[in-house]
N, C-alpha and C positions, 0 to 999 in steps of 0.2 A: 571621493571619497575612496582611500585604500583604507583595505584593512589586513593584515600578516594573519597567518592560521598557519596552526600546526596539523602538515597535511602529512602526506605519503612523499616518497621522492620526488624530487621535479621531476618533469615531463613534457617534451617538446611537442608542441602542436605536429601533425600529422593527419595527414588523411584518415578517414575511415568510414566505415558504411555505415548510416545509424540503421539503427535495428529496433524497431519501435513495438513496446508491451514486453520485453526482455529485459529489465533492469535487474540482472546479474550475471556471475558472472558462474556461473555451471554448468561446464561444457556437455555434462549427460543431461542435465534440465533440458538445455536445448534440443537434443535426441529423443529425448522421450515425447516433450512438445511436437516436434517434429511429424514424431510418428503418432500420436493423437490426432492431429490433422490429416495425419492418412488413415485416418477409421484405424489403425492398431492400437490397441489400449492396453496391451499384456506387459508393454516395456514401461508404461507409467506404473502400473501397479507393482510390478518388480520394484520399480526407484523407489515409491512409497515405503516397501516393506524393507528397503535399503536405510532409509532414515529415521529410524524408531531410536538410533541412540540420540538424536540429534534435535530439539524440539524445533530451533531456529532454523534449519536446514528443512523439516518435515513442514512447517507452517508455510514457508517459501514453494515449495514445491507443490505442495496440495492447491494454493493458491493458483500456481499456475499452469497447474493440469487441469484444475476445473476452468480456469478461463478457455483453455484449449479445447474441454471439450462441451462447452456449450452447446445445448440445440440435439446433443447425441448423448445424454445420460443413459436413455436404452441400452447403449453398449457397456456401461459399469453396472447396472441391473443383471444385463448378460452373465458376465464376469461373477455378482455378486451368485447367481442362481448355482453356479459352479462351487461357490466358497463364499456359504453363507456365513461362518464365522468370524472372515476377514477383516478388523477393524480398518485394515488401510483401505478397503473398498467400501466403505459406511461411510465413512473421512469423505472418499473424495466423492461419493454421489451426494451426500450432502452439500456438501462445497459447491458442486454444479449445477445444482439446482436454485441454492443463494444465486450465484453469476448468472445463471437461467432468467431467473426474474428480477435481477437488477437491471438486466440487457431489453426487459419490456416496460420496464417501468414508465407508465404517464408520466407526462411534466404537472406537476403539482395544478398550475393554473388551469389544466384543460383536464383536471378527471370530473369533474360535474358533466363533461360533453362524451368522455369517454367511459361510460359505466363498465363496457362487457372487457374492455383494454383494462381497468386496474381490477376489476373480479381474475380476471385472469393472472394477473401479476400476484396477487395476493393469495390465491391459492396456490398456485408456484413454490410461493416464498413459503410458504406453509407447510408444504410435500416436504421439502429441508426437513424441519424438525425431527422427523420420526428419525430416518439415518444419521443423523448428528448425536440424538439421544444413544441409537446403537453402539454409536461408535463408543462415545464415550464409557457407554455400560461394559462393552468388551475390555478395552483397557483404561481402566480406572485412573490412571494416571496420567493419561495424552491430556497437555492442554488445547490441544489443536480444535480439537470439536467447539470447545467453548468458546473459543475465538472463532469461529465461522457462526454463532449463533450468536455473536455480537453484531455481527452484520445483519444477521436473520432480525434482530431486534431494533434495530435500526431502521431499517425496511419495512416492518410491520408496526413503526410507530411505538412500541411497547412503554407499558409504564417506568418513569425513573427504576422503582424498587427492580423491576426483575431485569433491566438493562444491568443495575448496580451488582443483582445476584451474580448475573454472569462474568460478570467483570472480575468478581473476589473468584470464582472456581478458576478464571483461567490463570490469574496474579498467583493461588496458591498453590500450582501444578508447577511454574515457571513465572520467576516474578520477574524477569528479565524480558520479557518473549514480545519482540518488537512490535509483529503483526496484530497484537491484541493491544499495546500502546497505542496504535494506530487506531484502530476500531475506537480505543475509547478517548484517544481527544475529538473523533471526529464525531461521537455521542455525545463531549458535552459541549459541540461547538454551537456558536447562534444559529446558523442557517438549518440545526438539528432540531429548536427547541431547547438548549442548553446558553449555559450565562457566562459568557466571555472570561471572569475574572476568574472562574471555576477549572475553566480549560487553561489558561495559560497556567494557574497555580499547579495542575495536575503533570504539564509540559516539564514545568521547571523542577519540580519535586522528582520527577522520574530521572531527568538532565544528573540532579544532583547525587542521586545514589547509583549513577552510573559508572561503572569503569570508564579508564582511558579508552578502550578501545570499542568502547559500546556506543552503539553508533541511534542510542538514544538519544543526544544531543540535538539531533534534527526536529525531535517534536516539537519544539522551540519555534522554526521556521515554518512548520507544518500548522502549529496553534496561527500563526499571522496569518497565513495564507486563508485557512476555515474564518476567521475574525473577517477576514480583509473581503471575502465574496458574500458575505452576508450584510455588514455593516458601512461598506465602501463602493458595494457595486454601481449605485448610480451616479458615482463622483469619481471613477477609475477612467480616464481617459489619456492615459500611460506612464511613463516609469514613473515618473516624479510624485504621482496619485498614489504610489504604493508604500513607501516605506517612507515614513520621517526619518530625521538623525538617531534620536534615540530609539527609536522602533531596529534599526539598520545596527546600531552597538549593539544594543541586545544582540542581535543574531551572530553579531562577530564574537560576541564573547562565548558563543556556543559553542562556534568553531573552534577556538582556540583552547575548548576545553574535551576536541575530540581529536583523536589521534590513534588511522586505521592499523596502523601496525605492522608486523612483517606478514600475520594471517588474516585476512579482511574476512569481516562479518558478512554472513549472506545478504545481508542487506544493505554493504557499503554503498554500493553503485546508488539506490533510494534515497540514500544518506546524502550523495553526492548532489543529486539532482535536485533535492529541497532546498540545499545552500546555493548550490548552483544559480538558481533561478532569483532567491533572495537578494543575492547580492548584483544577479546581473540587473534587476530592476531599481539597485538603490545606485545604480552605475560605477557600484566599486569596480571596474573592470581587473585587476589583479584577483584577487580571491574568486571572481565568478570562474575565470580562466583556469585558475588550481582546481578548483569545483568542478568543474564539467569537463575538462581533460580526464579526470578520473571517473568520467563515466562510460568511456570508452565508444560512445556512439548508441549509449544505450536508454532512451530517455524513459522516466515511470510515467505512470497516468498523472499523479500526483507529484508538481503542482502546474503540470504545463498543460492541463485541459483546463484550469481555473484561469488560463490567462488569455482568453479571448477566441470565440468560434469553434471551440469543443476539438480543435485541431491541436490536439496536444503533440504530436511529431513533429508537425509545422512550426509552432509556436519554439518550440527544441532547437529546430534547424535554425530557425531564425536570429537565435540566442547565439549560438554556434557561429555561425556567420560573422556577426558583429562584432565578435568578441574576438574573429580569426582562431577558433580553435579547432576548426576541421573543413574540409570539403567534402562536404554534404553531397 
């Protein structure tokens, strides 16, 4: 099966270095993440301060910086002691605690025998709420703390009403925020207690409201991956067991409705990863190559970690090699 798509300009295959965990085209963010890895946090704080004018950039940057700071949230606390009224630092601290909690989350089937680990996980996740609320109170118009709280609510398995309230608060402040939409799709997915019909309806409505250059079209393949992980995990044995013909036509229609344009969205590389993985698994080689070329060697966590073994970078490299996209 082959499907054309309205993509950016044609790009020839070329060798590229694979950079895991950095699905963005933001050189300043690369520098700040490197600095955090070297335990220098002030550059990250500065970068968040410069992102207040663009919620999409702010959402991406705080997510990346929080993942880089996992295990070192005390360094952000030290900065807050110097500047307690800074909403960027409260946001960064809260999102980092969310990421720290997710990193220690025991597998569901093992919770009964890992009581201490699960207690530590929930304690860490709950500790994220106060700094996120402080960030939201200091800067009322910022949707990004509410996006982070969507992941907190998911991790704590809060009631559906609580999740709905958080979604409404995030979307009221920025109706197009990609990161919040991803959190909402995951929250509505069957593997987190949702109903697949509602999840797909949400993804398609969001896509229908999106502008031509808005990557929310990628919520459709995301919804399929979320559905497959829960509903087909026992029967997936190879590429052919993922997408059937109707399903990949649905993904192709979503891809045709998206054009990254001359000024790509901050989440464009994430969207290309989702479409590229879907087309690869459907053996639609041409669109798979087109999308994966536009990832520039930068795999996202989703959906590659779903493809088996938890090695998302390895799954991405395998797909790229099979498609002759790059020499990784």
